N, C-alpha and C positions, 0 to 999 in steps of 0.2 A: 532609522532601530539599526541596532545591532543584528545580521543576523549568523545560522550557521550554513556554513557553505561547504554543500556534501561532494563529492569527486567521485567522479566512473575510471577502471580502471582503461586504460585503451587496448589490452590485450583482450576485453571485450566482444569488443568486436571481430572478432575471429571466430565468434558466433551468433551473437549477434547484431551483426550490421545494420546500420540507419537506427538503431536503440536510441531513442528519447527517455526526457524525464522532466517534467512538470513538479520543481525541487516549489515551494509553499510555505515560508517560515510567519509563522503568526503570534502577536503578542496582545495574549486572550485579555476581555474584560467578563465584568460579572452574569452570567446569562439570565437572561428575562423572557425567552421563551423558549423553556425546553423539548415544547411539541414539535419544533422546526423536522431535528432530525429523524422521530419516529414515522410521521408523516410520510417526509421524505425515504424513508426504508418502504413502506406498505406500497406507496406509488409504484418506486419501480419493482418494486416484488412481482407486483401487477403488470408491467411493463417485461417482465421477461417471461412472462407468461402467455400474454400479450402476441407473443415474438419480435426478434431483433433482425437490423441492419443485416445485408450482408455482408458489411466488410465487421459485423461484431463475434461472426463465428471464422470467419478466416484471422480474423487477428488474435482469439483463441487457438488454434492450430496452429498459429503462429509461437504460439507461446510455449506449445506444447511439443512443437519441433526442438526448439531451444532447452527445452531441459534438458530434451534427450543427449541433446549434444553436451554435456556436461556432467551427464552419466545418471539423472534425475530417470525415478520412472514418472509421470506425469497422471495416469490412468490409478497410481495409488500416492502420490503430492501435485497436484497440479496445481497449477501457478493458483497465486491467493483470488482474483475474479473466476475462474471454473468454480475453481468449492463451492466462493457463496450462489453460485448458479446453479450446481449440483442440488446443494442444499432445499434451494426455490424451486427447482421444476418438481423435488421427491414429495415437500413439503406443504407448497403453494402458498408460506408465507416466512419470515425470519422473526424469532421475539427482540423486542428494542433490548439494549442492553445499558446506552448508553450516551447522553444527547449529541457528542461529537464523532464518538466508532459508529450510532445508528447512522449519522449521516455522511459518513465518506464511506461507509458499506453500498449507502444507496448507491452516491456518483460511481460505484465500481459495481453495479450491478448494472445501471442503466445506459454505463459504456462502458459496458465488457473492460473492463480495465483494470489495472493491480493497484489499487489505493497505498499504502502506506501510511499509518499516522502516530507520531510521539511524540513523548513528554520531554523537550530540551536540554530540561535544565537535569534531566538523569543522566546524560551524556557525556564523556570523557574525549575530550577531542571531535571531531567533527565525523560524521558518517563517508565511509568510503564503500565501494563495492567493486570486489574485486573478489579473484579464484581466494579460494583458502588453501594452507598448505596443512588443517588438518590438524594442527597442533595448541586451536582456535580453542575455545570455553564460549557455553552458549548454555545459559540459562534458559530449563526451562520448568514444565508442570507433569507431573507422570502421575495418574490417579490422583491427581490432588496433593500431591508431597513435592518441596520441591528436586530439583536434581540438575547435573549439570554434565554436560556432554560437550561431544568434541564434531564439527563439521568431519565431510569426506576431503579428503584430497582432491582436490582440481573440483572442485565445490562450489557455487556463484553465495558468497554472505555480502548481505550489507555489515559492517564493523566499526567498531572506535576504541581507542586506545583499552580499553577493557575487554575487548572481547566482541561475541557475534551477537548482531542483534535484533538479526533475521535467517534465517537457514532457507536452502533452496532458491536463491533471488529474492521469494516475495509470498513462501510458501507457508512460511510460520517464523510471528513475531515473537521476539523474547522478553523476558518476564519485566527489567531492570527498565526498560524506556517504556512500557505498555502507556499508552494516553487515555485521560480521562477530562470531561467537561473540566472536570476542579484544577485541571493543570495552566499553569500562568503565560507556559511556551510551548507551540505547538514546532513540529516540523512534520509536514505533509508531502508522501512523493508519491506519484501519478507517472506509471511506466509505461510507455507505448514502444510497438515495431511499428513496423513500415505501414503493414496490412490496415493500423488506424488515421483514417485521415489526420492533419497535423490543429485543423482548425476542432476536430474533434474533440480531441486530449482538450481545448484549450474552452473547450464547452466544457466539456470534465471539472475543469480548474475555477472553473468561472462556477457553475452549477457549487461548487465547496465552496469557497468564500463568500457568492451571495446566501449561500445557506447558513453560513458564520457567523455573519451580521447580522442577520435579520435574531438567532440564536441571541447569540451577544451585540449589542447594540454600541460601537466604540472601539470594538479592537484592530488593530492594526496588522494587515500581512505585506506581503511583500513577494512574488513570484519569478521563479526565474529556468528560462528552459535550460535544457542539458541535452548533453550525445555524446555517442562516440564516434 
């Protein structure tokens, strides 16, 4: 299968030594069981409420330190995994949005790992994790209306040849590459720091691909471990 190959700037090692990412490319098949994601999300919310292993909190704390290192304020703009956890701890649950989105949010909650899901077909070139220079553009929504922003110089971003696809490493995804269960090609990125055991990172990836295979039998996928 033809896979999208992301790249990670070696410069990121100065703020996140030992950073690892599991990149998963998927050629989707028709959805046969749309409940897989919603069920996984409900179970993951309960797992958060029941308490998670010690390494999980250490992993979130490590992400907070990395965010501070590039100038972000994690209490205001936390990593995506912590943002989901806070919603669950406040509300006790999360509403279902989309079968695939629900599934990767469930993985993020259960394993305290930031997970991004993207529509590969919307990309111009390959994803790149880099420090921003501040001139890049980012498409988002504000009060329901499309707006274009730019990242701060030195901010960590995911980008492609057209612009920013995710700001503040994994904090906010752009509109252009947003994923849904109807998309034909999908790219997922599971991002970890050394505080997350590598076998747990692989387990998180397996939860995602197992769930996708149950949801849409016949799909094809390819996984690659990356790092700095």
